[in-house]
C-alpha positions, 0 to 999 in steps of 0.5 A: 294180713291173711289173703286167699287166692284162687286161680293161678293162671298167668295173671293170678300167679303174678298177683299172688306172688306179689302178695307173698313178696309183700309179706302177706300170709297167702293161701292159694288154690288152683284146679291144677295143683302143680300151679300151687307149688312155685308159690308154696316154695316162696312162702304161700300156703296150699289150700286143699279145697277152695273154701280154705282160701276163701276163709281168709280176711280177704280173698281174690279169684282169677278164673278163666271164665264164668263157667269155672267160677260157677263150678268152683264157687257153688252154693255148696262151697258157700255153705262150707265157708259159712260153716252151715 
């Protein structure tokens, strides 16, 4: 299964790590790129843009608050995901 994960704070990193350990193809993205590195070392794939993670079969977001979610998941991002 291909899983996208956005937001790699304490909870998001732990959840994404478990998905990698379970053998899933995990594509990760975070606003602070250094948070992606440990998961990539475990076998995850780094997404350069959030929409790359959101294009997976399943995707999860674990953002700090609503304003971050609104910033990342803008209408422009939705258009990029759908290819419009």
